Wavefront OBJ file of the C-alpha trace (Angstrom):
o trace
v 0.097 0.068 -0.110
v 1.266 3.304 -0.938
v 2.164 5.779 1.906
v -0.106 8.834 1.632
v 2.933 11.067 2.254
v 4.148 9.678 -0.836
v 1.125 10.490 -2.686
v 1.026 14.090 -1.449
v 4.702 14.426 -2.721
v 3.764 13.537 -6.343
v 0.432 15.493 -6.332
v 2.441 18.625 -5.015
v 5.068 18.110 -7.707
v 2.482 18.075 -10.599
v 0.944 21.414 -8.901
v 4.455 23.091 -8.632
v 5.275 21.836 -12.138
v 2.031 23.332 -13.590
v 2.527 26.641 -11.877
v 6.077 26.625 -13.212
v 5.025 26.223 -16.780
v 2.635 28.960 -16.587
v 5.436 31.151 -14.808
v 7.693 30.258 -17.760
v 5.305 30.864 -20.396
v 4.449 34.356 -18.644
v 8.169 35.423 -18.288
v 8.733 34.621 -21.913
v 5.588 36.751 -22.856
v 7.041 39.746 -20.686
v 10.496 39.516 -22.057
v 9.035 39.573 -25.895
v 6.148 42.014 -25.347
v 6.739 45.612 -26.115
v 4.629 46.588 -22.990
v 7.109 45.554 -20.556
v 6.959 49.031 -18.740
v 3.241 48.915 -18.496
v 3.554 45.485 -16.917
v 6.078 46.722 -14.457
v 3.696 49.481 -13.644
v 0.907 47.311 -12.979
v 3.382 45.052 -10.850
v 4.228 47.969 -8.685
v 0.729 48.969 -8.121
v -0.050 45.194 -7.141
v 2.840 45.697 -4.482
v 1.040 48.799 -3.225
v -2.236 47.188 -2.817
v -0.587 44.051 -1.017
v 1.286 46.701 1.475
v -1.803 48.494 2.118
v -3.761 45.306 2.992
v -0.905 44.235 5.385
v -1.060 47.636 7.153
v -5.189 47.681 7.251
v -5.262 50.925 4.925
v -9.219 50.024 3.886
v -9.629 53.039 1.751
v -6.766 52.512 -0.186
v -7.254 48.658 -0.566
v -10.840 49.164 -1.570
v -9.830 51.549 -4.359
v -7.269 49.018 -5.592
v -9.761 46.374 -5.538
v -11.900 48.276 -7.598
v -8.921 48.640 -10.218
v -8.244 44.943 -10.149
v -11.891 44.087 -10.939
v -11.577 45.578 -14.316
v -7.792 44.696 -14.793
v -8.669 42.060 -17.353
v -10.139 44.379 -19.412
v -7.225 46.816 -19.139
v -4.811 44.119 -19.916
v -6.790 42.891 -23.158
v -6.736 46.790 -24.288
v -2.980 47.387 -23.741
v -1.744 43.972 -24.579
v -3.913 43.047 -27.448
v -1.571 42.416 -30.195
v 0.843 40.730 -27.733
v -1.751 38.380 -26.471
v -2.689 37.502 -29.995
v 0.787 36.522 -30.895
v 0.957 34.401 -27.766
v -2.102 32.456 -28.319
v -1.048 32.109 -31.983
v 2.321 30.645 -30.880
v 0.429 28.465 -28.374
v -1.946 27.208 -31.049
v 0.895 26.762 -33.851
v 1.982 23.167 -34.425
v 5.013 24.529 -36.569
v 8.427 23.675 -35.047
v 11.486 25.637 -35.629
v 12.019 27.699 -38.824
v 11.925 27.272 -42.284
v 14.430 25.042 -43.910
v 16.595 25.999 -46.990
v 16.994 23.599 -49.892
v 20.743 22.293 -50.501
v 22.297 24.198 -53.488
v 20.528 27.375 -53.025
v 21.931 30.132 -50.861
v 19.201 32.052 -50.139
v 20.919 34.905 -48.500
v 23.099 35.512 -51.869
v 20.144 35.372 -54.000
v 18.298 37.936 -52.160
v 21.232 40.226 -51.888
v 22.072 40.047 -55.322
v 18.507 40.463 -56.484
v 17.827 43.486 -54.081
v 21.059 45.068 -55.058
v 19.842 45.192 -58.907
v 16.494 46.250 -57.810
v 17.926 49.197 -55.675
v 20.342 50.227 -58.450
v 17.441 50.495 -60.806
v 15.098 52.018 -58.174
v 12.494 49.442 -58.365
v 10.293 49.002 -55.262
v 10.321 45.477 -53.581
v 9.246 44.042 -50.355
v 10.092 40.420 -49.348
v 9.065 38.816 -46.253
v 11.246 35.927 -44.443
v 8.867 34.146 -42.036
v 10.456 32.715 -39.009
v 9.058 30.519 -36.278
v 5.596 32.478 -35.661
v 2.954 32.101 -38.246
v 2.170 34.880 -40.268
v -1.344 33.726 -42.038
v -3.487 35.648 -39.718
v -1.612 38.819 -40.609
v -1.481 38.641 -44.339
v -4.158 38.836 -46.997
v -4.520 37.991 -50.879
v -1.696 36.998 -52.782
v -0.890 34.573 -55.902
v 0.365 31.265 -55.142
v 3.610 30.353 -56.639
v 5.836 27.555 -55.015
v 8.476 28.276 -57.171
v 12.348 27.833 -56.672
v 13.946 30.879 -55.555
v 16.306 32.729 -58.098
v 17.280 35.935 -58.980
v 15.553 36.237 -62.243
v 12.315 35.171 -60.635
v 12.437 37.992 -57.949
v 13.349 40.526 -60.688
v 10.590 39.326 -62.779
v 7.963 39.534 -60.018
v 9.012 43.233 -58.893
v 9.238 44.234 -62.556
v 6.934 47.592 -62.562
v 5.228 45.948 -65.734
v 4.189 42.905 -63.553
v 0.616 42.633 -62.365
v 1.933 41.627 -58.403
v 4.768 44.022 -58.220
v 3.279 46.342 -55.665
v 2.517 43.645 -53.104
v 4.855 41.455 -51.069
v 6.653 38.097 -51.884
v 6.600 35.569 -48.975
v 9.592 33.089 -49.157
v 9.732 29.789 -47.609
v 13.404 28.511 -47.493
v 14.156 28.543 -51.154
v 10.627 28.468 -52.538
v 8.733 31.567 -53.256
v 5.395 30.843 -51.776
v 3.125 33.529 -52.985
v 3.517 37.149 -54.270
v 1.376 40.166 -54.451
v 0.569 39.855 -50.856
v -0.915 42.578 -48.832
v 0.590 43.178 -45.322
v -0.725 45.094 -42.309
v 0.376 48.732 -42.207
v 2.006 50.286 -39.049
v 0.925 53.517 -37.638
v 4.090 54.265 -35.932
v 5.296 57.320 -38.014
v 8.068 58.137 -35.855
v 9.548 54.826 -36.672
v 8.765 55.088 -40.291
v 10.381 58.370 -41.084
v 10.267 58.997 -44.771
v 9.342 55.605 -45.664
v 6.344 55.019 -47.661
v 3.670 52.336 -47.929
v 5.811 49.500 -48.446
v 8.143 50.558 -45.244
v 4.792 50.934 -43.565
v 3.979 47.238 -44.228
v 7.069 45.892 -43.601
v 7.100 47.468 -40.140
v 3.534 46.534 -39.510
v 4.080 42.647 -40.204
v 7.445 42.933 -37.974
v 5.473 44.559 -35.189
v 2.752 41.325 -35.288
v 5.102 38.471 -35.553
v 9.051 37.885 -35.942
v 8.989 37.605 -39.630
v 11.842 39.749 -41.449
v 11.122 41.996 -44.091
v 13.384 43.469 -46.720
v 12.319 46.723 -48.649
v 13.513 48.429 -51.410
v 12.382 52.035 -52.124
v 11.819 52.992 -55.664
v 12.342 56.553 -54.887
v 15.701 56.809 -52.950
v 16.777 53.382 -54.200
v 17.715 52.305 -50.589
v 17.375 49.220 -48.690
v 16.021 48.735 -45.338
v 15.222 45.728 -43.297
v 12.169 45.496 -40.802
v 12.441 43.251 -37.801
v 10.954 42.792 -34.090
v 8.948 45.923 -34.341
v 12.030 48.097 -35.847
v 12.870 49.258 -39.322
v 16.520 50.163 -40.276
v 17.930 51.834 -43.574
v 21.029 50.356 -44.641
v 23.978 52.217 -45.743
v 24.582 50.069 -48.829
v 22.575 47.085 -50.479
v 25.508 44.593 -49.708
v 25.172 45.256 -45.952
v 21.916 43.002 -46.231
v 24.118 40.142 -46.420
v 25.107 40.793 -42.715
v 21.754 41.218 -41.657
v 20.524 37.905 -43.043
v 23.310 36.405 -41.617
v 22.396 37.773 -38.318
v 18.673 36.420 -38.753
v 20.255 33.090 -39.369
v 22.414 32.915 -36.264
v 19.748 34.017 -34.144
v 17.377 31.159 -35.489
v 20.206 28.646 -34.975
v 21.105 29.973 -31.554
v 17.312 28.931 -30.724
v 18.444 25.266 -31.147
v 21.260 25.611 -28.557
v 21.335 23.681 -25.392
v 18.891 25.155 -22.840
v 21.767 26.130 -20.559
v 23.369 28.386 -23.215
v 19.965 29.984 -23.674
v 17.741 32.564 -22.063
v 15.028 30.019 -21.827
v 17.306 28.282 -19.342
v 17.414 30.928 -16.987
v 13.842 31.880 -17.433
v 12.968 28.133 -16.528
v 14.834 28.365 -13.336
v 13.236 31.621 -12.372
v 9.830 30.206 -13.124
v 10.728 26.822 -11.071
v 12.289 28.974 -8.228
v 9.090 31.322 -8.314
v 6.569 28.271 -8.394
v 8.303 26.615 -5.563
v 8.018 30.017 -3.610
v 4.460 30.389 -4.297
v 3.621 26.865 -3.151
v 5.583 27.642 -0.053
v 3.781 30.817 0.911
v 0.273 30.353 -0.504
v -2.140 27.296 -0.396
v -1.716 24.604 -0.225
v 1.833 24.866 1.018
v 0.939 26.933 4.144
v -2.561 25.167 4.537
v -3.406 23.067 7.344
v -4.228 19.712 6.358
v -4.827 16.286 7.913
v -3.215 12.969 6.688
v -3.587 9.228 7.970
v -0.363 7.409 7.744
v 0.523 3.746 9.091
v 2.968 3.754 11.979
v 4.636 0.665 13.355
v 4.452 0.007 17.096
v 7.434 -0.493 19.024
v 7.433 -1.600 22.966
v 9.970 0.138 24.973
v 10.972 0.057 28.539
v 10.411 -3.597 29.032
v 11.084 -5.184 32.484
v 14.493 -7.283 32.532
v 12.682 -10.349 33.774
v 10.011 -10.287 30.743
v 10.341 -11.020 27.150
v 8.067 -9.573 24.386
v 6.376 -12.555 22.630
v 3.967 -10.559 20.434
v 1.950 -7.219 19.927
v -1.433 -6.872 18.782
v -1.937 -4.882 16.395
v 1.627 -4.363 15.054
v 0.728 -1.506 13.034
v -1.581 1.403 13.581
v -3.286 4.298 11.671
v -2.035 7.890 12.918
v -4.104 10.931 11.719
v -1.523 13.952 11.639
v -2.150 17.704 11.165
v 0.083 20.277 9.923
v 1.053 22.434 7.217
v 1.043 20.752 4.056
v 4.675 21.676 2.965
v 5.845 19.966 6.399
v 3.794 17.009 5.473
v 5.096 16.498 2.157
v 8.607 17.200 3.387
v 8.328 14.514 6.059
v 9.488 10.630 5.625
v 7.349 7.837 6.099
v 9.740 6.198 8.802
v 9.776 9.387 10.834
v 6.039 8.261 12.381
v 6.086 5.440 14.953
v 4.392 4.652 18.028
v 6.141 3.433 21.144
v 4.614 1.736 24.263
v 6.108 2.268 27.648
v 5.710 -1.529 29.030
v 7.201 -0.389 32.378
v 3.637 -1.266 34.190
v 3.879 -4.759 32.717
v 5.628 -5.751 35.723
v 2.271 -5.198 37.421
v 0.477 -7.404 34.997
v -0.577 -4.864 32.655
v -1.166 -6.077 29.124
v -3.327 -3.548 27.390
v -1.824 -0.198 26.879
v -3.672 3.034 25.669
v -1.888 5.111 22.735
v -2.004 8.714 23.414
v -0.450 11.649 21.619
v 2.820 11.293 23.448
v 2.951 7.759 22.516
v 3.646 8.825 18.728
v 6.822 9.881 17.316
v 6.372 12.220 14.538
v 8.232 15.138 12.768
v 8.403 18.532 14.673
v 5.468 20.730 13.780
v 2.833 17.939 13.340
v 0.183 17.459 15.689
v -1.416 13.915 16.562
v -5.288 14.129 15.779
v -5.990 10.589 16.183
v -4.610 7.098 16.579
v -6.705 3.818 15.455
v -7.065 1.803 17.160
v -6.506 3.506 20.646
v -5.048 0.614 22.300
v -2.841 -2.468 21.775
v -2.156 -5.656 23.372
v 1.314 -7.031 24.375
v 1.892 -10.534 25.147
v 4.855 -11.121 27.495
v 6.667 -14.076 28.958
v 9.172 -14.645 31.719
v 12.726 -14.056 30.384
v 13.544 -17.604 29.310
v 9.964 -19.440 30.376
v 6.395 -19.719 29.523
v 3.956 -16.749 29.626
v 2.909 -15.878 33.243
v -0.836 -15.752 33.840
v -2.301 -12.293 33.035
v -3.711 -10.539 35.984
v -7.499 -9.352 35.239
l 1 2 3 4 5 6 7 8 9 10 11 12 13 14 15 16 17 18 19 20 21 22 23 24 25 26 27 28 29 30 31 32 33 34 35 36 37 38 39 40 41 42 43 44 45 46 47 48 49 50 51 52 53 54 55 56 57 58 59 60 61 62 63 64 65 66 67 68 69 70 71 72 73 74 75 76 77 78 79 80 81 82 83 84 85 86 87 88 89 90 91 92 93 94 95 96 97 98 99 100 101 102 103 104 105 106 107 108 109 110 111 112 113 114 115 116 117 118 119 120 121 122 123 124 125 126 127 128 129 130 131 132 133 134 135 136 137 138 139 140 141 142 143 144 145 146 147 148 149 150 151 152 153 154 155 156 157 158 159 160 161 162 163 164 165 166 167 168 169 170 171 172 173 174 175 176 177 178 179 180 181 182 183 184 185 186 187 188 189 190 191 192 193 194 195 196 197 198 199 200 201 202 203 204 205 206 207 208 209 210 211 212 213 214 215 216 217 218 219 220 221 222 223 224 225 226 227 228 229 230 231 232 233 234 235 236 237 238 239 240 241 242 243 244 245 246 247 248 249 250 251 252 253 254 255 256 257 258 259 260 261 262 263 264 265 266 267 268 269 270 271 272 273 274 275 276 277 278 279 280 281 282 283 284 285 286 287 288 289 290 291 292 293 294 295 296 297 298 299 300 301 302 303 304 305 306 307 308 309 310 311 312 313 314 315 316 317 318 319 320 321 322 323 324 325 326 327 328 329 330 331 332 333 334 335 336 337 338 339 340 341 342 343 344 345 346 347 348 349 350 351 352 353 354 355 356 357 358 359 360 361 362 363 364 365 366 367 368 369 370 371 372 373 374 375 376 377 378 379 380 381 382 383 384 385 386 387 388
């Protein structure tokens, strides 16, 4: 029969692990969201509320309780796009980035095609999806699934081509679609002198981790949009360095956990979950558990030998903080019977709280059965007659 303390241990491990996973997702979300300052402000407000509650500042605590009642709506409004990205990542089954076909250097083809487009002042917009899905952010487009090449990109963005105004989506060494419409950014400060293509590139990079390459037909410049920011490159050839940095970041995600920041976040989440369990319910909740305990006879007179004890095991109900129960070892609970009065003929002994040996901090609620019967015999002889 499994010990209830062991069952407690495994159940609490599952509880702590579940909270740890949720904390890990929350930490990763906070690291990637652009509303980190707002989250820090909400955390500070939460700390003020806890302080007001502990000091019995009823008016202040009441005001904060009213604010936290609508906090969910505030979070949805402030972090609408970030929450959408989070749920899309959780619901996406795509693992890792796209793979490039052997024999095709995607970065080299893009750099050469972009350099020629910039030199001829032909506008272009190229999208390189990464780990996160982009389907919910883009519209339209013409399926192509053609092998990536410099002539193909030049022909798509040729001003006489019907789809030259839209974006091209690349999947590894394949041109998946062209003439695709992207969401426009409203961040005019970040866009600067950029036009519609730049607004589209920045808009998509604000909503997912895709990388967008833009060629300006007015100025002949090349820009790259990534992680909600857009940068104008000094010359088209600098695009090779930027694309290599994107590839390096993608490969870095496959590194062992101890080399990734995710490892640090996992440790923080585990420590936070354990701390929450220790401080809050059930870690600090009073709990009762019934465990088996062996019966041991002590203080036996020298002229008597122990023949048997009935029963040899009893059920002890303990009460204490759940964390103390979980951390207790099963062999720490035992029942001791003081047989000193056996010399006067006593054979039945009542089990009281003092008879139970248990870890510090735990109280005895009940012992079943409440009495044990001890059979004795003279040292080296037959059992003496019991005195009624």
